One Martini backbone bead per residue (centre of mass of N, CA, C, O) as a GRO file, in nm:
protein
  324
    1MET     BB    1   9.263   8.482  12.495
    2ALA     BB    2   9.095   8.242  12.353
    3SER     BB    3   9.080   8.019  12.117
    4ILE     BB    4   8.939   7.914  11.831
    5THR     BB    5   8.722   7.686  11.667
    6ILE     BB    6   8.729   7.565  11.334
    7PRO     BB    7   8.555   7.458  11.115
    8ALA     BB    8   8.535   7.337  10.794
    9ARG     BB    9   8.282   7.528  10.784
   10MET     BB   10   8.295   7.855  10.863
   11ASP     BB   11   7.977   7.934  10.881
   12ALA     BB   12   7.928   7.725  11.130
   13HIS     BB   13   8.001   7.933  11.315
   14PRO     BB   14   7.811   8.113  11.533
   15ASN     BB   15   7.989   8.404  11.467
   16LEU     BB   16   7.969   8.337  11.151
   17ARG     BB   17   7.849   8.551  10.894
   18PRO     BB   18   7.684   8.702  10.664
   19LEU     BB   19   7.638   8.981  10.523
   20ASN     BB   20   7.388   9.245  10.604
   21VAL     BB   21   7.290   9.527  10.418
   22LEU     BB   22   7.028   9.594  10.601
   23ARG     BB   23   7.219   9.613  10.894
   24ASP     BB   24   7.567   9.631  10.883
   25LEU     BB   25   7.717   9.884  10.760
   26SER     BB   26   7.748  10.080  11.007
   27ALA     BB   27   7.918   9.871  11.178
   28VAL     BB   28   8.139   9.833  10.977
   29ALA     BB   29   8.231  10.127  10.964
   30ASP     BB   30   8.308  10.142  11.269
   31LEU     BB   31   8.523   9.921  11.255
   32ILE     BB   32   8.712  10.043  11.034
   33GLU     BB   33   8.761  10.306  11.187
   34ALA     BB   34   8.886  10.180  11.449
   35CYS     BB   35   9.122  10.024  11.291
   36PHE     BB   36   9.217  10.282  11.056
   37SER     BB   37   9.226  10.584  11.138
   38SER     BB   38   9.548  10.633  11.158
   39THR     BB   39   9.564  10.548  10.816
   40MET     BB   40   9.354  10.724  10.692
   41ASP     BB   41   9.240  10.869  10.416
   42SER     BB   42   9.025  11.053  10.244
   43GLU     BB   43   8.900  10.812  10.091
   44GLY     BB   44   8.847  10.636  10.340
   45LYS     BB   45   8.652  10.841  10.483
   46GLN     BB   46   8.446  10.842  10.259
   47TYR     BB   47   8.380  10.544  10.263
   48VAL     BB   48   8.263  10.536  10.543
   49LYS     BB   49   8.040  10.749  10.495
   50ASP     BB   50   7.906  10.589  10.264
   51MET     BB   51   7.824  10.349  10.436
   52ARG     BB   52   7.641  10.494  10.637
   53ARG     BB   53   7.449  10.609  10.441
   54ALA     BB   54   7.360  10.335  10.307
   55GLY     BB   55   7.251  10.206  10.575
   56LYS     BB   56   7.004  10.443  10.566
   57ASP     BB   57   6.924  10.352  10.264
   58ASN     BB   58   6.680  10.160  10.146
   59SER     BB   59   6.713  10.176   9.841
   60PHE     BB   60   7.005  10.081   9.837
   61VAL     BB   61   6.985   9.800   9.993
   62ASN     BB   62   6.782   9.680   9.797
   63TRP     BB   63   6.963   9.684   9.554
   64ALA     BB   64   7.218   9.546   9.674
   65ASN     BB   65   7.101   9.264   9.705
   66ARG     BB   66   7.087   9.238   9.373
   67ALA     BB   67   7.412   9.339   9.318
   68ILE     BB   68   7.651   9.176   9.432
   69GLU     BB   69   7.749   9.023   9.141
   70SER     BB   70   7.764   9.323   8.955
   71THR     BB   71   7.946   9.496   9.154
   72SER     BB   72   8.221   9.720   9.283
   73LEU     BB   73   8.117   9.655   9.596
   74PRO     BB   74   8.085   9.627   9.964
   75LEU     BB   75   7.817   9.379   9.966
   76SER     BB   76   7.997   9.141  10.048
   77GLY     BB   77   8.045   8.889  10.316
   78TYR     BB   78   8.181   8.889  10.651
   79VAL     BB   79   8.104   8.826  11.005
   80TRP     BB   80   8.173   8.893  11.351
   81GLU     BB   81   7.973   8.789  11.630
   82GLU     BB   82   7.919   8.931  11.965
   83ASN     BB   83   7.660   9.007  12.154
   84GLY     BB   84   7.547   9.179  11.902
   85ARG     BB   85   7.847   9.239  11.792
   86ILE     BB   86   8.064   9.371  11.554
   87VAL     BB   87   8.424   9.252  11.542
   88GLY     BB   88   8.423   9.147  11.237
   89ASN     BB   89   8.566   9.169  10.883
   90ALA     BB   90   8.494   9.057  10.530
   91SER     BB   91   8.526   9.156  10.216
   92VAL     BB   92   8.358   9.101   9.877
   93ILE     BB   93   8.488   9.209   9.565
   94PRO     BB   94   8.384   9.259   9.253
   95PHE     BB   95   8.540   9.201   8.931
   96ARG     BB   96   8.620   9.295   8.584
   97HIS     BB   97   8.841   9.108   8.345
   98ASN     BB   98   8.845   8.994   8.043
   99LYS     BB   99   8.556   8.842   8.135
  100GLN     BB  100   8.665   8.808   8.427
  101LYS     BB  101   8.657   8.725   8.744
  102VAL     BB  102   8.723   8.915   9.047
  103TYR     BB  103   8.850   8.900   9.380
  104LEU     BB  104   8.834   9.117   9.675
  105ILE     BB  105   8.977   9.117   9.978
  106ALA     BB  106   8.838   9.326  10.236
  107ASN     BB  107   8.819   9.477  10.530
  108ILE     BB  108   9.011   9.339  10.747
  109ALA     BB  109   8.859   9.332  11.066
  110VAL     BB  110   8.947   9.374  11.421
  111ASP     BB  111   8.884   9.417  11.725
  112PRO     BB  112   9.127   9.482  11.962
  113ASP     BB  113   8.978   9.298  12.186
  114TYR     BB  114   8.968   9.020  11.956
  115ARG     BB  115   9.246   8.948  11.923
  116ARG     BB  116   9.415   8.651  11.894
  117ARG     BB  117   9.164   8.418  11.795
  118GLY     BB  118   9.120   8.372  11.461
  119ILE     BB  119   8.926   8.566  11.304
  120ALA     BB  120   9.075   8.660  11.052
  121ARG     BB  121   9.115   8.374  10.945
  122ALA     BB  122   8.827   8.291  10.925
  123LEU     BB  123   8.729   8.512  10.734
  124THR     BB  124   8.926   8.471  10.503
  125GLN     BB  125   8.858   8.170  10.444
  126ARG     BB  126   8.565   8.226  10.379
  127ALA     BB  127   8.612   8.401  10.132
  128ILE     BB  128   8.771   8.195   9.972
  129ASP     BB  129   8.543   7.987   9.962
  130TYR     BB  130   8.335   8.169   9.817
  131ALA     BB  131   8.495   8.185   9.559
  132CYS     BB  132   8.503   7.890   9.502
  133GLU     BB  133   8.197   7.853   9.484
  134LYS     BB  134   8.202   8.065   9.228
  135LYS     BB  135   8.463   7.988   9.052
  136VAL     BB  136   8.697   8.175   9.171
  137ASP     BB  137   9.071   8.212   9.115
  138ASN     BB  138   9.090   8.533   9.134
  139ILE     BB  139   9.260   8.637   9.429
  140TRP     BB  140   9.266   8.917   9.639
  141LEU     BB  141   9.492   9.142   9.833
  142HIS     BB  142   9.571   9.411  10.070
  143VAL     BB  143   9.865   9.534  10.255
  144ARG     BB  144  10.041   9.673  10.479
  145ASP     BB  145  10.389   9.664  10.512
  146ASP     BB  146  10.358   9.708  10.856
  147ASN     BB  147  10.173   9.425  10.863
  148PHE     BB  148  10.311   9.148  10.967
  149GLY     BB  149  10.095   8.958  11.066
  150ALA     BB  150   9.908   8.964  10.812
  151ILE     BB  151  10.120   8.872  10.608
  152GLU     BB  152  10.166   8.596  10.733
  153LEU     BB  153   9.878   8.491  10.717
  154TYR     BB  154   9.838   8.507  10.409
  155LYS     BB  155  10.073   8.310  10.348
  156GLN     BB  156   9.936   8.067  10.497
  157LEU     BB  157   9.678   8.106  10.279
  158GLY     BB  158   9.837   8.132   9.983
  159PHE     BB  159   9.973   8.411   9.949
  160VAL     BB  160  10.129   8.641   9.712
  161GLU     BB  161  10.352   8.861   9.599
  162ARG     BB  162  10.314   9.110   9.324
  163ALA     BB  163  10.310   9.401   9.470
  164ARG     BB  164  10.453   9.735   9.541
  165ARG     BB  165  10.261  10.027   9.652
  166THR     BB  166  10.264  10.383   9.659
  167SER     BB  167  10.120  10.656   9.822
  168TRP     BB  168  10.077  11.001   9.714
  169GLN     BB  169  10.099  11.351   9.848
  170ALA     BB  170  10.005  11.689   9.750
  171HIS     BB  171  10.013  12.029   9.739
  172THR     BB  172   9.895  12.269   9.568
  173ASP     BB  173  10.119  12.526   9.395
  174SER     BB  174  10.193  12.817   9.222
  175HIS     BB  175  10.488  12.833   9.399
  176ALA     BB  176  10.630  12.614   9.301
  177PRO     BB  177  10.916  12.502   9.212
  178SER     BB  178  11.175  12.492   9.005
  179LEU     BB  179  11.392  12.296   8.832
  180PRO     BB  180  11.751  12.341   8.813
  181THR     BB  181  11.750  12.243   8.493
  182ASP     BB  182  11.773  12.102   8.154
  183PHE     BB  183  11.468  12.070   8.154
  184SER     BB  184  11.180  12.030   7.957
  185VAL     BB  185  10.839  12.132   7.995
  186THR     BB  186  10.570  11.977   7.801
  187ALA     BB  187  10.360  11.885   7.599
  188ARG     BB  188  10.260  11.601   7.485
  189HIS     BB  189  10.382  11.423   7.225
  190PRO     BB  190  10.281  11.199   6.990
  191ALA     BB  191  10.584  11.069   6.953
  192TYR     BB  192  10.572  10.948   7.265
  193TRP     BB  193  10.350  10.718   7.293
  194ALA     BB  194  10.486  10.448   7.267
  195THR     BB  195  10.669  10.479   7.508
  196GLN     BB  196  10.463  10.542   7.720
  197HIS     BB  197  10.299  10.281   7.688
  198ASP     BB  198  10.532  10.095   7.782
  199TRP     BB  199  10.576  10.223   8.064
  200LEU     BB  200  10.280  10.188   8.170
  201SER     BB  201  10.277   9.872   8.138
  202ARG     BB  202  10.485   9.836   8.368
  203LEU     BB  203  10.370  10.019   8.609
  204TYR     BB  204  10.065   9.917   8.501
  205PRO     BB  205   9.980   9.625   8.519
  206ASP     BB  206   9.755   9.394   8.401
  207PHE     BB  207   9.713   9.223   8.671
  208LEU     BB  208   9.580   9.527   8.791
  209ALA     BB  209   9.355   9.636   8.604
  210TRP     BB  210   9.085   9.565   8.758
  211HIS     BB  211   9.150   9.825   8.963
  212ARG     BB  212   9.104  10.013   8.724
  213ASN     BB  213   8.933  10.331   8.599
  214TRP     BB  214   9.136  10.319   8.348
  215SER     BB  215   9.282  10.397   8.028
  216PHE     BB  216   9.527  10.426   7.805
  217ASN     BB  217   9.347  10.526   7.558
  218SER     BB  218   9.302  10.816   7.682
  219LEU     BB  219   9.619  10.909   7.594
  220ARG     BB  220   9.594  10.895   7.311
  221PRO     BB  221   9.644  11.015   7.020
  222GLY     BB  222   9.414  11.193   6.820
  223LEU     BB  223   9.109  11.288   6.700
  224TRP     BB  224   8.913  11.079   6.808
  225ASN     BB  225   8.997  11.098   7.107
  226TRP     BB  226   8.935  11.396   7.128
  227LEU     BB  227   8.639  11.377   7.069
  228TYR     BB  228   8.568  11.186   7.300
  229LEU     BB  229   8.663  11.368   7.535
  230LEU     BB  230   8.471  11.593   7.459
  231PHE     BB  231   8.200  11.435   7.496
  232VAL     BB  232   8.288  11.334   7.811
  233ASP     BB  233   8.427  11.566   7.958
  234LEU     BB  234   8.763  11.513   7.944
  235ASN     BB  235   9.032  11.687   8.093
  236ILE     BB  236   9.325  11.601   7.990
  237ARG     BB  237   9.667  11.599   8.104
  238GLN     BB  238   9.996  11.643   7.946
  239TRP     BB  239  10.349  11.564   8.011
  240ALA     BB  240  10.694  11.641   7.924
  241ALA     BB  241  11.032  11.532   7.959
  242VAL     BB  242  11.329  11.701   7.825
  243LYS     BB  243  11.669  11.608   7.733
  244LYS     BB  244  11.849  11.687   7.477
  245GLY     BB  245  11.602  11.551   7.299
  246LYS     BB  246  11.517  11.355   7.532
  247PHE     BB  247  11.287  11.127   7.640
  248GLU     BB  248  11.216  11.070   7.996
  249ALA     BB  249  10.898  11.162   8.067
  250ALA     BB  250  10.552  11.124   8.188
  251LEU     BB  251  10.245  11.310   8.261
  252ALA     BB  252   9.923  11.232   8.390
  253TRP     BB  253   9.580  11.377   8.401
  254ILE     BB  254   9.274  11.212   8.533
  255PRO     BB  255   8.954  11.350   8.598
  256TYR     BB  256   8.764  11.101   8.788
  257GLY     BB  257   8.706  11.230   9.106
  258ARG     BB  258   8.999  11.209   9.202
  259GLY     BB  259   9.319  11.270   9.319
  260GLU     BB  260   9.414  10.988   9.198
  261SER     BB  261   9.534  11.122   8.875
  262LEU     BB  262   9.835  11.036   8.857
  263PHE     BB  263  10.057  10.933   8.571
  264ILE     BB  264  10.351  10.772   8.536
  265ALA     BB  265  10.615  10.771   8.280
  266ALA     BB  266  10.891  10.544   8.294
  267GLY     BB  267  11.209  10.443   8.279
  268GLU     BB  268  11.478  10.281   8.416
  269ALA     BB  269  11.668  10.514   8.275
  270SER     BB  270  11.542  10.751   8.394
  271ASP     BB  271  11.555  11.054   8.510
  272PRO     BB  272  11.452  11.149   8.814
  273ASN     BB  273  11.425  11.454   8.755
  274ALA     BB  274  11.185  11.428   8.562
  275LEU     BB  275  10.971  11.371   8.778
  276THR     BB  276  11.005  11.623   8.951
  277ALA     BB  277  10.931  11.823   8.735
  278LEU     BB  278  10.654  11.722   8.660
  279LEU     BB  279  10.526  11.738   8.955
  280LEU     BB  280  10.572  12.045   8.986
  281GLN     BB  281  10.394  12.125   8.754
  282ALA     BB  282  10.126  12.006   8.864
  283ARG     BB  283  10.114  12.176   9.116
  284ARG     BB  284  10.071  12.436   8.963
  285GLU     BB  285   9.840  12.378   8.743
  286LEU     BB  286   9.628  12.232   8.966
  287VAL     BB  287   9.525  12.436   9.176
  288HIS     BB  288   9.214  12.467   9.043
  289SER     BB  289   9.125  12.144   9.105
  290HIS     BB  290   9.318  12.076   9.362
  291VAL     BB  291   9.444  12.071   9.674
  292ASN     BB  292   9.506  11.768   9.615
  293ILE     BB  293   9.752  11.532   9.501
  294SER     BB  294   9.786  11.202   9.353
  295LEU     BB  295   9.967  10.886   9.368
  296GLU     BB  296  10.062  10.571   9.219
  297PHE     BB  297  10.362  10.367   9.293
  298PRO     BB  298  10.617  10.197   9.259
  299THR     BB  299  10.830  10.073   9.472
  300GLY     BB  300  11.155  10.264   9.457
  301HIS     BB  301  11.398  10.458   9.291
  302PHE     BB  302  11.175  10.715   9.275
  303ASP     BB  303  11.105  10.818   9.548
  304ASN     BB  304  11.294  11.067   9.583
  305ALA     BB  305  11.174  11.226   9.347
  306ILE     BB  306  10.891  11.257   9.467
  307GLN     BB  307  10.981  11.395   9.730
  308SER     BB  308  11.119  11.646   9.581
  309ALA     BB  309  10.814  11.745   9.482
  310GLY     BB  310  10.637  11.732   9.772
  311PHE     BB  311  10.585  11.437   9.842
  312LYS     BB  312  10.391  11.214  10.044
  313PRO     BB  313  10.368  10.925  10.210
  314LEU     BB  314  10.088  10.727  10.302
  315ARG     BB  315  10.134  10.431  10.168
  316THR     BB  316  10.213  10.073  10.157
  317LEU     BB  317  10.111   9.817   9.935
  318ILE     BB  318  10.047   9.472   9.926
  319TRP     BB  319   9.998   9.264   9.661
  320MET     BB  320   9.792   8.969   9.680
  321GLN     BB  321   9.782   8.621   9.564
  322ALA     BB  322   9.617   8.344   9.512
  323THR     BB  323   9.741   7.994   9.463
  324SER     BB  324   9.481   7.801   9.593
   0.00000   0.00000   0.00000
């Protein structure tokens, strides 16, 4: 197919226009499913289902038109339309962190029959321009680590890699084996909190905190925090792995409505077997809470330890930030 010519102002192209939440959500959901169905996890499938339902709910879309700049939902963005059919999409999702606005460019999708025409580039550039028009300079996107063409495109557009994180999933199983080591797995002791907090800060860095819907503070020990969690009915579980009296790692389960609620705290020198022991413990104890449990963790030398606990990698995402 022939390449397109992109004018200086991207939405001046006759095929590129802003997303209309009153009529486009179902078509965008179809496009996202067509492009990503082979790699879509359960959360992604639910996301597409929610978009379709929202597209048919007049009360929702009327509210959405008023809430575009105040909620972290895919309510704004741009689509590429040809012959009355949406064949490309880029969503712009606002977040807030430390009183600053952050934009995530997401759902960059082009119908397979329309690729290699510059549509993804045009949509992404227009989304960047939109953020600049709103005076937002903290712009992010993420991309699968095996999508080499997209990675190169985003680099050309000024994005740089800031983090590489893998999502893992396992079935809960009351009969999951125990690791035959001299580790003891116990409830997290308050004395471990300072170290646990330091490790969490490294593994879940502040520059990505805008995308997180939980806070380290929910894990801290103390009566007041216990009373708060009781009041909001949040039953957090925490375990610690100890070897010969040395605190090696901690694991927290924060049940905020998604299976991706496990959070590992470990140091660079922590024994990898400590992570395996903790994750096996979670698989056994959470069997009545979730059929599947998941976690997101930096890609690195603990990968084998996570796999040894029966977790399978779902995807690895590269988190990229615009530099200009």
